[in-house]
C-alpha positions in Angstrom: 37.6 27.3 38.6 38.2 30.8 37.1 40.3 33.3 39.0 38.8 36.7 39.1 40.1 40.0 40.4 39.0 43.6 40.3 41.1 46.1 38.4 40.9 49.8 37.6 40.4 50.9 34.0 43.0 53.4 32.9 40.7 55.0 30.4 37.5 55.2 32.4 39.0 55.2 36.0 36.4 52.7 36.9 36.7 49.2 38.4 36.2 46.1 36.2 36.4 42.3 36.6 39.4 40.5 35.1 39.8 36.7 34.8 43.5 36.0 35.2 43.1 32.5 33.6 41.2 33.4 30.5 42.2 37.1 30.3 38.5 38.0 29.9 37.4 41.3 31.3 33.9 42.6 32.1 32.3 45.7 33.6 29.6 43.4 35.1 30.2 41.0 37.9 30.7 37.4 36.8 27.4 35.6 37.1 29.0 32.5 38.8 30.1 34.6 41.8 28.0 35.4 44.8 28.2 38.8 46.4 30.3 37.4 49.3 32.8 35.9 46.8 33.0 39.2 45.0 33.7 41.0 48.3 36.7 38.8 48.8 38.3 39.2 45.3 41.7 40.8 45.0 41.1 44.5 44.4 37.4 44.3 45.7 38.0 47.6 47.6 38.0 49.3 44.2 34.3 48.5 44.0 33.6 50.5 47.1 35.4 53.6 45.8 37.9 53.4 48.5 40.6 51.3 50.0 40.3 48.9 52.9 44.0 49.2 53.7 44.4 53.0 53.6 46.7 52.8 50.6 47.9 56.0 49.0 46.0 56.8 45.8 49.2 56.3 43.8 52.8 55.2 44.2 55.9 55.4 42.1 58.3 52.5 41.7 61.2 51.2 39.8 61.9 47.6 39.1 64.5 45.2 37.9 62.8 42.4 35.9 64.4 39.1 35.0 62.2 37.0 32.6 62.3 33.3 32.4 60.9 30.6 30.0 57.6 30.7 31.8 57.1 34.4 31.5 54.2 35.5 29.4 56.6 37.0 26.8 59.9 35.2 27.2 61.9 37.7 25.2 63.3 41.2 25.8 65.5 43.9 24.4 68.5 41.8 25.5 67.5 38.3 24.5 65.2 37.2 21.6 64.4 33.9 23.3 64.7 33.6 27.0 65.2 29.9 28.1 66.3 30.3 31.7 64.2 28.6 34.4 62.3 30.6 37.0 64.8 29.3 39.7 67.7 30.6 37.5 65.9 34.0 37.2 65.5 34.2 41.0 69.1 33.3 41.5 70.1 36.1 39.1 67.9 38.6 41.1 69.5 37.4 44.4 72.9 38.3 43.0 71.7 41.7 42.0 70.1 42.1 45.4 73.4 41.5 47.0 75.1 44.1 44.8 72.4 46.7 45.4 72.7 46.5 49.2 70.0 49.1 49.7 71.4 51.6 47.2 68.9 53.3 44.9 71.7 54.4 42.6 73.1 50.9 42.3 69.5 49.6 41.7 69.1 52.0 38.8 72.5 51.1 37.4 71.7 47.4 37.5 68.2 48.0 36.0 69.7 50.0 33.1 72.2 47.2 32.4 70.2 44.1 33.1 66.4 44.5 33.4 64.4 42.7 30.8 61.8 45.5 30.8 61.8 48.5 28.4 61.9 50.6 31.6 65.6 49.7 31.7 66.3 52.9 29.7 65.0 54.9 32.8 66.8 52.9 35.4 63.7 50.7 35.9 61.5 53.7 36.7 57.8 52.9 36.0 56.5 56.3 37.0 53.3 56.8 39.1 50.6 54.2 39.1 47.3 53.6 40.8 45.6 50.4 42.0 44.6 48.1 39.2 47.3 49.3 36.7 49.9 46.7 37.6 49.7 42.9 38.0 48.3 42.2 41.4 51.4 40.7 43.0 53.5 43.6 41.8 50.9 46.2 43.0 50.6 44.6 46.4 54.4 44.5 46.9 54.9 48.1 45.7 52.1 49.4 47.9 53.4 47.5 50.9 56.9 49.2 50.7 57.8 52.5 52.3 59.5 55.0 50.0 63.2 54.0 49.6 62.5 50.3 50.5 63.3 47.4 48.1 61.1 44.3 48.0 62.0 40.7 48.2 61.7 38.8 44.9 58.2 39.2 43.5 56.8 36.8 40.9 54.3 37.9 38.2 53.2 36.7 34.8 56.0 38.9 33.4 58.8 37.3 35.4 60.5 38.0 38.7 61.2 41.4 40.0 62.9 43.5 42.6 60.9 46.6 43.3 62.1 49.9 44.7 59.4 52.2 45.9 60.4 55.8 44.9 57.3 57.8 45.7 
C-alpha cells in the first residue's frame, strides 16, 4: 500500500499530496483514499488551512546529521561514499549528544565539524521553515521542541539527526 502525506508547496504555499514510497506528488487527493483516510494522513491539518495542534506557523532549527548506507544519498562533503550502518550512525550521534550536554555553542561547533549536511557551514542552522517543508519525522520533532531544546535521535530518509530548536 502506498504511503501518502500532505505537504505544503514552497512555491504556491498550498497543500499537496506526496507519496513517500513512489515520490509522486499531486494537487488532487489520491483516488484510492476515502475522505476519512485523507483526514488521518500526516499533515492533513494543512488541508483545513490551520493546525490541529496549535503549532507556530514557522520554526527555526539547527541539526547535526549523520548519514548511513541506507540514507537516500549516502555521501556528503566529508565522505564520498558513506558505508556505516544506521546503528553506527546512531552511536556516533549519541557520542555527540554526550559532548553537547545541552550547550547550543557546542552543538554548533560539532555540527560545523561533523554534520553530513551542507548546513555544517552555518553550525547546522537550517533557518526558518513552515509545515510541509521538511521530512515529516524531522518536522514533527522540531515543532515538538521548545526553543533551546535538543531532540533525541530522529531518523529520516536523509539519515539520523539531533535537532536544536532555535526559534
